C-alpha positions in Angstrom: 0.2 32.4 -7.2 -1.0 29.0 -6.3 -2.0 28.1 -2.8 -1.4 24.6 -1.7 -2.5 25.0 1.9 -5.1 22.5 2.9 -3.8 20.0 0.3 -1.9 17.0 1.1 -1.2 13.6 -0.5 -2.4 10.4 0.9 -1.9 7.0 -0.4 -3.7 3.7 -0.3 -1.4 0.9 -1.2 -1.3 -2.8 -1.5 1.9 -4.7 -0.5 2.8 -8.5 -0.5 5.5 -10.9 0.4 8.2 -12.2 -2.1 6.0 -15.0 -3.1 2.9 -12.8 -3.7 0.8 -15.2 -1.6 -0.8 -12.5 0.6 -2.0 -9.0 0.2 -2.1 -6.1 2.7 -3.9 -2.9 2.1 -3.0 0.2 4.0 -3.3 4.1 3.9 -0.5 6.4 4.8 0.6 10.2 4.2 4.2 9.2 3.4 4.4 6.0 1.4 8.3 6.1 1.3 8.4 6.1 5.1 5.6 3.6 5.5 7.2 1.2 3.2 10.5 1.6 5.0 8.6 1.0 8.3 7.2 -2.4 6.8 10.6 -3.4 6.0 12.1 -2.8 9.3 9.2 -4.6 10.8 10.2 -7.9 9.1 11.5 -10.4 11.5 10.6 -8.5 14.8 8.8 -10.3 17.6 5.5 -8.4 17.0 2.5 -10.3 15.7 1.3 -7.9 13.1 0.1 -9.3 9.9 2.8 -7.7 7.7 5.7 -8.9 10.1 4.2 -12.5 10.2 4.0 -12.8 6.6 7.1 -10.8 5.6 4.9 -8.4 3.7 6.8 -5.4 2.4 6.6 -5.3 -1.5 4.6 -2.7 -3.2 2.3 -3.9 -6.0 -0.2 -0.9 -6.1 -1.1 2.5 -5.0 -3.4 5.3 -5.5 -3.0 8.9 -4.4 -5.6 11.1 -2.7 -5.8 14.7 -1.6 -8.2 14.2 1.1 -7.7 11.6 3.9 -11.5 10.9 4.2 -11.3 9.6 0.6 -8.3 7.5 1.1 -9.8 5.9 4.0 -13.1 5.0 2.3 -11.1 3.6 -0.6 -8.9 1.7 1.9 -11.9 0.0 3.5 -13.5 -0.6 0.1 -10.6 -2.6 -1.2 -10.0 -4.4 2.3 -13.5 -5.9 1.7 -12.7 -7.3 -1.7 -11.7 -10.9 -2.6 -8.2 -11.6 -3.5 -9.3 -11.9 -7.2 -10.7 -8.6 -7.3 -7.6 -7.2 -5.6 -5.5 -8.7 -8.1 -7.6 -7.4 -11.1 -7.2 -3.9 -9.6 -3.4 -4.4 -9.1 -3.0 -5.6 -12.7 -4.8 -2.4 -14.1 -1.4 -0.3 -13.4 1.0 -3.4 -12.8 0.1 -6.2 -15.2 3.4 -8.1 -14.2 3.0 -7.6 -10.5 6.4 -6.2 -10.5 7.6 -4.8 -7.1 7.3 -0.9 -7.2 9.2 0.1 -4.0 11.9 1.7 -6.1 9.3 4.3 -7.1 9.5 5.5 -3.5 13.1 4.8 -2.5 
């Protein structure tokens, strides 16, 4: 018998706009829902970074069991240069394809 109590899935993710000119790094426990929220946020009057720059396309993600590890990784990546983030993305997504369909 396997016990899964206490185990959860958390994601850090990097999304972009359709021109791939900006990157946004976030953390969530439900990537499908979070991507949907980013999509719905586009065009609204809020002043969030993702709505302002139409950021909704998934380029990269990592899975974690512990939220603390996901938050540490998110903060680490947020501190990186664009070039370093691009190299990371290309480790799993060399063509910079949009990966939203993996979570639809």
